C-alpha positions as CSV (number, residue, x, y, z in Angstrom):
1,M,0.0,0.0,0.0
2,R,1.4,3.4,-1.0
3,L,0.6,6.6,1.0
4,K,-0.5,9.8,-0.7
5,L,-0.6,13.0,1.3
6,P,-2.7,16.1,0.5
7,Q,-1.1,18.5,-1.9
8,L,-0.7,21.3,0.7
9,V,1.0,18.9,3.2
10,R,3.3,17.6,0.5
11,R,4.4,21.1,-0.5
12,S,5.0,22.1,3.1
13,L,7.1,19.0,3.9
14,K,9.2,19.3,0.8
15,A,10.0,22.9,1.7
16,T,11.6,21.9,5.0
17,S,15.3,21.4,5.4
18,F,14.7,18.2,7.3
19,W,12.9,16.7,4.3
20,R,15.7,17.8,1.9
21,D,18.4,16.2,4.1
22,Y,16.6,12.9,4.9
23,S,14.2,12.4,2.0
24,L,16.1,9.3,1.1
25,I,14.9,7.6,4.3
26,L,11.5,9.3,4.6
27,G,10.6,8.6,1.0
28,E,10.9,4.8,1.4
29,F,8.0,4.8,3.9
30,K,5.5,4.9,1.1
31,Y,6.1,1.1,0.6
32,F,5.3,0.2,4.2
33,P,3.5,3.2,5.8
34,W,1.5,1.2,8.4
35,I,4.6,-0.5,9.8
36,A,6.3,2.9,10.2
37,F,3.1,4.3,11.7
38,G,2.9,1.4,14.1
39,A,6.4,2.1,15.4
40,I,5.5,5.8,16.0
41,A,2.1,4.9,17.6
42,F,3.6,2.4,20.0
43,A,6.4,4.9,20.9
44,F,3.7,7.5,21.6
45,G,1.8,5.0,23.8
46,A,5.0,4.3,25.8
47,A,5.6,8.0,26.3
48,L,1.9,8.5,27.3
49,F,2.0,5.8,30.0
50,E,5.3,7.1,31.2
51,G,3.5,10.4,31.7
52,F,0.7,8.6,33.6
53,G,3.3,7.1,35.9
54,F,4.8,10.5,36.6
55,G,1.3,11.9,37.3
56,F,0.7,9.2,39.9
57,L,4.2,9.9,41.3
58,L,3.0,13.3,42.5
59,T,0.2,11.7,44.6
60,F,2.7,9.0,45.8
61,L,5.2,11.6,47.0
62,Q,2.4,13.7,48.6
63,S,1.3,10.7,50.6
64,L,4.8,10.1,51.8
65,V,5.9,13.7,52.5
66,S,2.5,15.1,53.8
67,P,0.2,12.2,54.8
68,D,-2.1,14.5,56.7
69,A,-2.5,17.0,53.9
70,A,-5.6,17.1,51.7
71,P,-5.4,14.4,49.1
72,F,-4.6,15.2,45.5
73,H,-7.7,15.7,43.2
74,T,-7.7,15.4,39.4
75,G,-11.1,17.1,39.1
76,H,-12.9,13.9,37.9
77,D,-15.0,12.7,40.9
78,W,-15.3,9.1,39.7
79,F,-11.5,8.8,39.2
80,D,-10.7,10.5,42.5
81,V,-13.1,8.3,44.6
82,W,-12.8,4.9,42.9
83,I,-9.3,4.9,41.6
84,L,-7.2,7.3,43.8
85,G,-9.4,6.7,46.9
86,V,-9.4,10.2,48.2
87,N,-11.9,9.2,50.9
88,E,-9.7,6.5,52.2
89,S,-6.9,6.6,54.7
90,A,-3.4,7.8,53.7
91,T,-2.0,4.3,53.8
92,S,-4.8,3.0,51.5
93,R,-4.1,5.9,49.1
94,L,-0.4,5.0,49.1
95,F,-1.1,1.4,48.2
96,R,-3.5,2.4,45.4
97,V,-1.1,4.9,43.9
98,S,1.8,2.3,44.1
99,G,-0.4,-0.1,42.2
100,L,-1.2,2.4,39.5
101,I,2.5,3.3,39.1
102,L,3.3,-0.4,38.6
103,I,0.5,-0.9,36.1
104,S,1.6,2.2,34.1
105,T,5.2,0.9,34.2
106,W,4.4,-2.5,32.8
107,I,2.1,-1.2,30.1
108,R,4.8,1.2,29.1
109,A,7.3,-1.7,28.9
110,V,4.9,-3.6,26.6
111,F,4.6,-0.5,24.3
112,N,8.4,-0.1,24.3
113,Y,8.8,-3.7,23.2
114,L,6.3,-3.3,20.4
115,S,7.8,0.0,19.4
116,Q,11.3,-1.6,19.2
117,V,10.0,-4.5,17.2
118,F,8.3,-2.3,14.6
119,T,11.2,0.1,14.5
120,E,13.6,-2.8,13.6
121,L,11.1,-4.1,11.1
122,T,10.9,-0.7,9.5
123,Q,14.7,-0.5,9.4
124,H,15.2,-3.9,7.7
125,K,12.5,-3.1,5.1
126,L,14.1,0.3,4.4
127,V,17.5,-1.3,3.8
128,D,16.0,-4.0,1.6
129,S,14.0,-1.5,-0.4
130,L,17.0,0.7,-1.1
131,R,19.2,-2.3,-2.1
132,R,16.5,-3.3,-4.7
133,R,16.4,0.3,-5.9
134,I,20.2,0.5,-6.4
135,F,20.1,-2.9,-8.1
136,E,17.4,-1.8,-10.6
137,Q,19.3,1.4,-11.2
138,L,22.6,-0.4,-12.0
139,Q,20.8,-2.9,-14.2
140,S,19.2,-0.1,-16.3
141,L,22.4,1.9,-16.9
142,S,24.4,1.6,-20.1
143,L,28.0,0.4,-20.3
144,S,29.3,3.9,-20.9
145,Y,28.4,4.7,-17.3
146,F,30.5,1.8,-15.9
147,T,33.5,2.7,-18.0
148,K,33.6,6.0,-16.1
149,A,32.4,5.0,-12.6
150,K,34.8,3.0,-10.4
151,S,33.5,-0.4,-9.4
152,G,35.0,0.0,-5.9
153,E,32.9,3.1,-5.3
154,L,29.8,1.3,-6.4
155,V,30.5,-1.6,-4.1
156,S,31.2,0.8,-1.3
157,T,27.8,2.3,-1.8
158,L,26.1,-1.1,-1.7
159,T,27.9,-2.1,1.5
160,N,29.4,0.7,3.5
161,E,26.8,3.4,2.7
162,I,23.9,1.1,3.2
163,G,25.4,0.1,6.6
164,S,25.7,3.8,7.4
165,L,22.1,4.3,6.3
166,R,21.0,1.6,8.8
167,A,22.8,3.4,11.6
168,A,21.4,6.8,10.5
169,F,17.9,5.4,10.6
170,G,18.6,4.0,14.1
171,A,19.6,7.5,15.2
172,L,16.6,9.1,13.5
173,S,14.1,6.6,15.1
174,Y,15.6,7.4,18.5
175,I,15.2,11.1,17.9
176,V,11.5,10.6,17.0
177,T,10.7,8.3,19.9
178,K,12.6,10.3,22.5
179,G,11.1,13.5,21.1
180,L,7.6,12.1,21.8
181,T,8.7,11.4,25.4
182,L,10.1,14.9,25.8
183,I,6.7,16.3,24.7
184,V,5.0,14.4,27.5
185,Y,7.7,15.5,30.0
186,L,7.2,19.2,29.0
187,F,3.4,18.8,29.4
188,L,3.8,17.4,32.9
189,L,6.3,20.1,33.9
190,F,3.9,22.8,32.7
191,T,1.1,21.3,34.8
192,I,3.3,21.4,37.9
193,S,4.9,24.8,37.5
194,W,4.6,26.8,34.3
195,Q,7.1,29.4,35.6
196,L,9.8,26.9,36.2
197,T,9.1,25.2,32.9
198,I,9.5,28.4,30.9
199,I,12.8,29.1,32.7
200,S,13.9,25.6,31.9
201,V,12.9,25.8,28.2
202,M,14.7,29.1,27.8
203,L,17.9,27.8,29.3
204,F,17.9,24.5,27.3
205,S,17.1,26.5,24.2
206,L,20.3,28.5,24.7
207,V,22.2,25.2,25.0
208,A,20.6,23.9,21.8
209,A,21.5,27.1,20.0
210,G,25.1,26.8,21.1
211,L,25.3,23.2,19.8
212,K,23.7,24.0,16.5
213,N,26.9,25.4,15.0
214,L,28.9,22.4,16.1
215,N,26.3,20.0,14.6
216,A,26.6,21.9,11.3
217,R,30.4,21.3,11.3
218,V,29.8,17.6,12.0
219,R,27.5,17.4,9.0
220,E,30.0,19.2,6.8
221,A,32.8,16.8,7.8
222,S,30.7,13.7,7.0
223,F,30.8,14.3,3.2
224,G,34.4,13.3,3.0
225,I,33.9,9.9,4.5
226,P,32.0,8.1,1.7
227,A,34.4,9.6,-1.0
228,A,37.5,8.3,0.9
229,S,35.8,5.0,1.6
230,G,35.0,4.6,-2.1
231,R,38.6,5.3,-3.2
232,F,39.9,2.8,-0.6
233,T,37.5,0.1,-1.9
234,S,38.5,0.8,-5.5
235,V,42.2,0.6,-4.7
236,S,41.7,-2.7,-2.8
237,M,39.7,-4.3,-5.6
238,E,42.2,-3.2,-8.2
239,I,45.1,-4.8,-6.2
240,I,43.2,-8.0,-5.6
241,S,41.9,-8.4,-9.1
242,G,45.3,-7.5,-10.6
243,I,47.6,-9.4,-8.2
244,R,49.0,-11.5,-11.0
245,T,50.1,-8.4,-12.9
246,V,51.5,-6.9,-9.7
247,Q,53.7,-9.9,-9.1
248,A,54.7,-10.3,-12.7
249,F,56.0,-6.8,-13.0
250,A,57.2,-6.5,-9.4
251,T,55.2,-3.4,-8.6
252,Q,54.5,-4.3,-5.0
253,D,56.1,-1.1,-3.6
254,Y,54.0,1.1,-5.9
255,E,50.8,-0.8,-4.9
256,R,51.8,-0.6,-1.3
257,Q,52.1,3.2,-1.5
258,R,48.7,3.5,-3.2
259,F,47.0,1.3,-0.6
260,Y,48.6,3.1,2.4
261,R,47.7,6.5,0.9
262,A,44.1,5.5,0.4
263,S,44.0,4.0,3.9
264,S,45.5,7.1,5.5
265,D,43.1,9.4,3.7
266,L,40.1,7.3,5.0
267,L,41.6,7.5,8.5
268,D,42.1,11.2,8.4
269,V,38.6,12.1,7.2
270,S,37.1,9.7,9.7
271,M,39.1,11.0,12.6
272,K,38.2,14.6,11.6
273,A,34.5,13.8,11.8
274,V,34.9,11.8,15.0
275,K,36.6,14.6,16.8
276,R,33.7,16.9,16.1
277,W,30.7,14.7,16.9
278,A,32.4,13.2,20.0
279,L,32.6,16.7,21.5
280,I,28.9,17.2,21.4
281,R,27.7,14.8,24.0
282,P,30.1,15.7,26.8
283,L,29.6,19.4,26.1
284,A,25.9,18.9,26.2
285,E,26.1,17.0,29.5
286,G,28.2,19.8,31.1
287,L,25.8,22.5,30.0
288,A,22.7,20.6,30.9
289,S,24.1,19.8,34.4
290,T,24.8,23.5,34.9
291,V,21.2,24.3,33.9
292,L,19.8,21.6,36.3
293,I,21.8,22.9,39.3
294,S,20.6,26.4,38.5
295,M,17.0,25.2,38.4
296,I,17.3,23.5,41.8
297,I,18.7,26.7,43.4
298,V,16.0,28.9,41.8
299,A,13.2,26.5,42.9
300,L,14.3,26.3,46.5
301,T,15.1,29.9,47.0
302,V,12.2,31.5,45.1
303,F,9.3,29.1,44.7
304,V,9.4,26.9,47.8
305,A,10.6,29.6,50.2
306,N,7.7,31.8,49.1
307,G,5.1,29.1,49.3
308,M,4.5,29.1,45.5
309,L,5.3,25.4,45.2
310,Q,4.8,22.4,47.6
311,T,7.6,20.1,48.5
312,A,6.0,17.1,46.8
313,S,5.4,19.1,43.6
314,L,9.0,20.3,43.6
315,L,10.3,16.7,44.1
316,T,8.2,15.5,41.2
317,F,9.3,18.4,39.0
318,L,13.0,17.7,39.8
319,F,12.5,13.9,39.2
320,I,11.0,14.6,35.8
321,L,13.8,17.1,35.1
322,F,16.4,14.6,36.1
323,R,14.9,12.2,33.6
324,L,14.7,15.0,31.0
325,V,18.4,15.9,31.1
326,P,19.8,12.5,30.1
327,A,17.2,12.3,27.4
328,I,18.4,15.6,26.0
329,H,22.0,14.3,26.2
330,E,21.1,11.3,24.2
331,L,19.1,13.4,21.8
332,N,22.0,15.7,21.1
333,G,24.3,12.7,20.7
334,N,22.0,11.1,18.1
335,V,21.6,14.3,16.2
336,A,25.4,14.4,15.9
337,V,25.5,10.8,14.8
338,L,22.8,11.5,12.2
339,N,24.7,14.5,10.9
340,N,27.8,12.3,10.7
341,F,26.1,10.0,8.2
342,T,24.8,12.8,5.9
343,G,27.6,12.3,3.5
344,A,26.7,8.6,3.1
345,L,23.0,9.4,2.5
346,D,24.0,12.0,-0.1
347,N,26.2,9.4,-1.9
348,I,23.3,7.0,-2.2
349,Q,21.0,9.8,-3.4
350,Q,23.5,10.7,-6.1
351,L,23.7,7.1,-7.3
352,L,19.9,6.9,-7.5
353,R,19.6,10.1,-9.6
354,T,18.1,9.6,-13.0
355,D,18.7,12.9,-14.7
356,N,22.5,12.6,-15.1
357,K,23.1,9.0,-16.2
358,P,22.9,7.2,-19.6
359,Y,20.4,4.4,-19.8
360,L,20.1,1.4,-22.0
361,S,16.8,2.6,-23.5
362,Q,14.0,5.0,-22.7
363,W,12.0,2.1,-21.3
364,Y,14.7,1.4,-18.8
365,A,14.9,5.1,-17.8
366,T,11.1,5.2,-17.3
367,L,11.3,2.1,-15.2
368,S,14.1,3.4,-13.1
369,R,12.3,6.7,-12.5
370,A,9.2,4.9,-11.5
371,A,11.2,2.8,-9.0
372,T,12.8,5.9,-7.5
373,G,9.7,8.1,-7.5
374,D,8.9,10.7,-4.9
375,F,7.2,9.8,-1.7
376,L,5.3,13.0,-1.8
């Protein structure tokens, strides 16, 4: 089943830089839209039940910190009376909330499992679909293309770049699923204290703005990796296929220099990219920890001291914030990883282009264009 979106939505998506950068991945979802939708839906379900668990945590902490205080009310009488047991004793309410937290945790675990299964299934179908597209593209090209293109670079695209695509999709799926969880976290933080949440969002936005330039440099450095990898594969294949000629004419030293030079070039561009993306995660951790400590100081000295926030609410807010900070660390790290594979994705897209290659016949060209059609 192929998915067709409304014309306005299609034009809006195509105009975004995210679509231009990752259309190779997103465009393949037209062949298995419901599997991709299932992965997102189950991820959203897991995030939703994690939010329920945090909501019950507020009642749980209130029962521990202030057992004699008025019980927490949601505003729905049937839920407050029959589920939370607001008319029961503090011990009974504690047991009820503990059970609700456990139920939410196990349901979230089931949704996480289903989301992981559907994500892996989407990843394997994506890789298989692109392999078939590349095969059909190569089959339809005329011999004049292969006299100019290096076989090692083509093999590198089918092996190394496809492997990079798999890793890029893993990073992209993590960004999507964790992004849904962050939305739930922000909603809960707003319900507890919108003032503290706005301060947190502003500070973390400054951190994200500071890391944006570094992510752009990682993306720029990634374009040299597939080119160097293709040259290394070409040199390796030439040496292996022509080993008899090498030994017959005693050119081992010359081939050794070619191989070492190609290997060194690949090492240099890889290390250049690694040095940039490896800096993002520890830098983000340091900045986020600074923000977190600042938030604790502000909350205690301003909001709790002036009676604007209860102790149980502050503990719940900080607990969610402590869960939010590592998620932001991982999110920034995966954005850096995704940017590191931009060059590999661009290399595959260039191979699949149909407007700059000679085809065996017009029928082959039409067939190839149909196989590489737009998602939108």
